[in-house]
C-alpha positions in Angstrom: 14.5 21.4 -7.3 18.0 19.2 -8.1 16.9 15.7 -9.7 16.5 13.0 -7.4 15.5 9.5 -7.0 13.7 9.7 -4.1 12.6 12.6 -2.0 14.5 11.1 1.0 17.6 11.9 -0.7 16.8 15.8 -0.6 15.4 15.9 2.9 15.4 12.9 5.6 13.3 13.3 8.7 13.5 12.1 12.0 10.5 13.0 13.8 6.5 13.4 13.1 3.8 15.3 15.1 0.6 14.2 13.6 -2.8 15.8 14.5 -5.8 14.5 12.9 -9.1 16.3 13.4 -11.9 13.9 11.9 -15.4 14.2 10.7 -17.7 11.3 9.9 -20.5 13.4 9.4 -18.8 15.2 7.0 -16.3 12.9 5.4 -13.2 15.4 6.5 -9.8 15.4 7.5 -8.3 18.9 9.2 -4.7 17.8 10.0 -1.6 19.8 10.7 1.8 18.0 10.4 5.3 18.9 12.2 8.1 17.7 11.0 11.7 18.0 12.0 14.4 16.4 9.9 17.8 17.2 8.2 17.6 19.2 4.4 20.3 18.6 2.5 19.5 21.2 -0.1 17.1 23.9 -0.3 14.8 22.5 -2.8 12.9 19.7 -1.1 9.6 17.8 -1.4 7.1 16.0 0.4 4.5 13.6 -1.0 0.8 14.7 -1.2 -2.2 12.7 -2.4 -5.8 15.0 -2.8 -4.3 16.9 0.2 -5.6 20.7 0.2 -2.6 22.7 2.3 -3.5 26.1 3.5 -0.4 26.8 5.0 3.2 25.9 5.1 6.2 27.0 7.7 9.8 26.1 8.0 11.1 27.1 11.4 8.3 29.1 12.3 8.5 31.3 9.4 6.3 31.0 5.8 8.2 29.5 2.9 7.5 29.5 -1.0 5.8 26.2 -2.0 4.2 24.6 -4.7 1.8 21.8 -5.5 2.8 19.0 -8.0 -0.3 16.7 -8.3 1.2 14.8 -11.3 4.3 14.3 -9.3 1.8 13.8 -5.5 4.2 16.4 -3.9 4.4 19.4 -2.3 7.6 20.7 -3.6 9.1 23.2 -0.9 11.7 26.2 -1.2 14.1 26.7 1.9 16.0 29.8 3.1 18.7 27.4 3.8 19.8 23.7 4.3 20.6 21.6 7.5 18.5 20.8 10.1 14.5 22.0 10.0 11.6 22.1 11.4 8.3 21.9 8.6 4.5 22.7 9.7 2.0 22.2 7.3 -1.7 22.7 7.4 -4.3 20.7 5.2 -7.5 19.7 5.0 -8.6 16.1 2.8 -11.8 13.8 2.4 -12.0 10.2 4.1 -11.5 8.1 1.2 -14.1 5.4 -0.6 -11.1 3.3 -2.1 -9.8 1.4 0.7 -6.4 3.3 0.8 -5.8 6.3 3.3 -8.2 6.7 5.9 -11.5 5.4 4.7 -14.9 4.4 6.7 -15.8 0.5 6.7 -20.0 -0.4 6.4 -21.5 -3.1 8.9 -24.8 -4.2 10.1 -26.0 -5.1 13.9 -29.0 -5.7 14.7 -30.4 -4.2 11.0 -28.6 -1.0 12.0 -26.0 0.5 9.4 -22.6 1.4 11.1 -19.4 2.7 10.2 -15.8 2.2 11.4 -12.3 4.2 10.3 -9.5 2.6 9.6 -6.5 3.6 7.8 -4.5 1.3 4.9 -1.1 3.0 3.9 0.6 0.2 2.8 3.1 0.7 0.6 2.6 4.8 -0.4 -1.1 5.5 0.7 0.3 7.6 4.2 0.6 10.9 1.3 -3.2 10.7 1.3 -3.5 11.2 5.1 -0.4 13.5 5.7 2.1 15.1 4.3 5.8 13.2 4.2 8.5 11.6 3.0 6.5 8.6 2.0 9.2 6.1 0.8 9.9 3.0 3.0 13.6 4.2 3.5 12.4 7.2 5.4 12.1 5.6 8.8 11.6 8.5 11.7 9.6 8.1 14.8 5.9 9.4 15.6 3.8 11.0 17.7 0.0 10.6 16.7 -3.2 13.1 17.9 -6.6 12.4 16.7 -10.0 14.4 17.4 -12.8 13.0 15.9 -16.6 12.9 16.3 -16.4 10.6 19.5 -20.0 9.3 20.4 -20.5 7.2 24.2 -19.0 4.1 24.1 -16.6 4.4 20.8 -13.0 3.3 21.4 -9.8 4.0 19.1 -6.7 2.0 18.7 -3.5 2.7 17.3 0.4 1.5 17.0 1.0 2.8 20.0 -0.4 2.7 23.6 -3.0 5.9 24.4 -1.4 8.3 27.0 -3.7 10.8 27.4 -7.0 12.7 26.4 -7.2 15.8 26.4 -10.1 18.3 25.5 -11.4 15.3 23.0 -8.1 14.6 21.2 -6.8 11.2 21.9 -3.0 11.5 22.4 -0.6 8.3 21.6 2.8 7.7 22.8 5.6 7.8 20.5 6.3 5.2 18.2 9.4 3.2 17.4 11.9 4.7 14.0 9.8 3.2 11.3 8.2 4.0 7.6 5.3 6.0 7.1 2.8 3.1 5.8 3.4 1.7 9.2 1.1 4.5 11.0 -2.3 2.3 11.6 -5.2 3.6 14.0 -9.1 2.3 14.0 -11.8 4.1 15.6 -15.7 3.3 16.2 -18.2 1.3 18.1 -15.7 -1.6 18.8 -15.2 -4.6 21.8 -12.2 -6.2 22.3 -10.5 -9.0 24.6 -7.0 -8.7 26.1 -5.1 -10.4 27.9 -1.3 -10.2 29.5 1.3 -13.4 28.7 3.6 -14.7 31.1 6.2 -12.5 30.4 3.8 -9.3 31.1 3.2 -8.2 27.5 -0.1 -7.1 27.3 -2.3 -8.3 23.9 -5.7 -8.0 22.5 -7.9 -8.5 20.1 -10.2 -5.8 18.7 -13.7 -6.2 16.5 -17.1 -4.8 15.7 -20.2 -5.5 17.3 -20.8 -7.2 14.2 -18.8 -10.1 15.8 -19.9 -12.2 18.9 -17.8 -12.5 21.4 -17.4 -16.7 20.8 -16.6 -16.2 17.4 
């Protein structure tokens, strides 16, 4: 592709639809990312790290792509420049590095438990979903997550949950922001919530390893 300092110079995302199915027992992620944006040229690239891409389409049609692991990239050849919707199917693994999507472990009354969380700053969103993973590449995001949910478990994200259908949790559209600001966590959580005098709802979430008065 034409040499570019940043992937954002060649492709400028406007909106992402992120679907993640997370299995804690197998430590696997099955994902589908749909990105709507503007291709400034026919040779573009997305960031990825440790993702196994199984299919990639532009406006519903298969397009050529290659995985460039040293550059942490998916290199894509489009039939034409201009507005385009990319759809990428992929799989990945939960990490053990406290980057990307990863488990944290704790104990409650001698029983080992885990919470799944994220750490995407500054360039680890690419370990969770294909993206233009650069701070200047701001876009809006719709996030949907399915996980091996157990009774009483909670999932939270940047935005309020707007619905749950067939085990999939859908969150409201974000403001325009960088990829590394996407965040979520799920597990056996407790919370305290209140509303300020100005009507803003605020809350604190923690594992049940913490006592309510801590």
